[in-house]
N, C-alpha and C positions, 0 to 999 in steps of 0.2 A: 408457520411458514415465514421464512426470512428472505429478504431481498437485499442485495448489495449492488448499488449502482455506481460504477466507476466512470470517471471522466478525466479529461485533461491530457490524454496521450496525443501523439502526433509525430510529425517530422520536424526535426530541428537541426541546425548546423552545429558542428563541434564548437564548444565554448558557450553555447546557448543555454537557455533555461526552460523548464517546464514545471507545472504544478499539477500533481495528480490529486484527485478527490475520490473518496469512497463513502457513500452515504448508506447507512443500514436502516432498514425498517422491517416491520412485521412483529412476530411474536417474541419480542425481546424485552426481558425485564431489566437487565443490566448488562452492558458490555464490559468485559474485563480487558484482556489484551487485544491489541490491534496491530497489524503488521502489513508490510508490503514485501512481496516476493517477485522474482523475475525469472524468466526462462528464455535463454538465448537459443537460437537454432542449433540443434544437435547437442545441447547441454541439459543438465538436470536443473530443476527449479531450485533456486537458492534464496535464502533470506537476504533482503536488502536492508530493512530497518524494522524495528518493533518498538512499541510503546505500551507500558503498563497503564492500568487505571490511575496509578499514583503519579504517572508522568515520567517514570524512568525509561530511558531509551537505550537501544542497542543498534549498532550499525555494522554492516559488513566492512571489512578493512578497506575494500576497494572504493567505498563511497564516503568514508569519513572525511569531514571537512568540506564536502560538496553537497551532500543531501541532508535535509532536515525533516524529521517526522514530527507531526503534531496532531492533536485531536481536539474536537469540540464535542464534549459529552452531551451538551444540551441538544445538539443536532445529530448525535450518533454518527459523527463523521470523522474520518481520519484523512490527513493530508500528507503528501510527500513533495516537498520543495526540492527540485533537482537543479543545481547550478553547475556551471563548468562541465557540461555534458561531454562525454567522449564516445567515439564510435563503439567501444566495448560496452557501453551502457545499453545498447540496442537489445530489445527483447520484448516479450509480453509481460506486463506487470500485473500481478494479481494482488488483490486485497484479501486479507484473512482476518476473521474476528473470532475470539472466544467469548461466549456470552452465556448468561443464565436465561433460560426461557421463562415464560410466564407461569409454567407449571413447576418450575424449580429445578429443571434439569440443566446440566452443563453441556454445551454444544459448541461445535466449531463449524464455520462456513466459509466458503471461497467465493470470491467474485468471478465474473466471467472473463476478466482480463482486458487490458487496454494496451495497444501496441505503441511502443516508443521506438522511434528510429532516429539515430544520430548519424547524419551523413551530409557531406558537402555536395 
């Protein structure tokens, strides 16, 4: 069993910053890819940023230059630093991890989501 605990969401004014964290625990042998997705009201869930175990990153065009994804493998944690936030960044942000279980299987797991609201 795996748990993903997300934190750091909230209400922020346009131009402000937030830092999201997602800590994984449970039956995890090793985490491979980690990512953040978001879902705005009435829209489909979309990839915001991803990071491989080797540290390669990928970003949605809309957040390039403003958001930074990073990870701490010692703590099984992924972070998303969000700067220069815009109202269109509003949505529920979900953490996602690809991992190998203690029994050797490859699995994928979603966090419960954390609300980010950018508004004046």
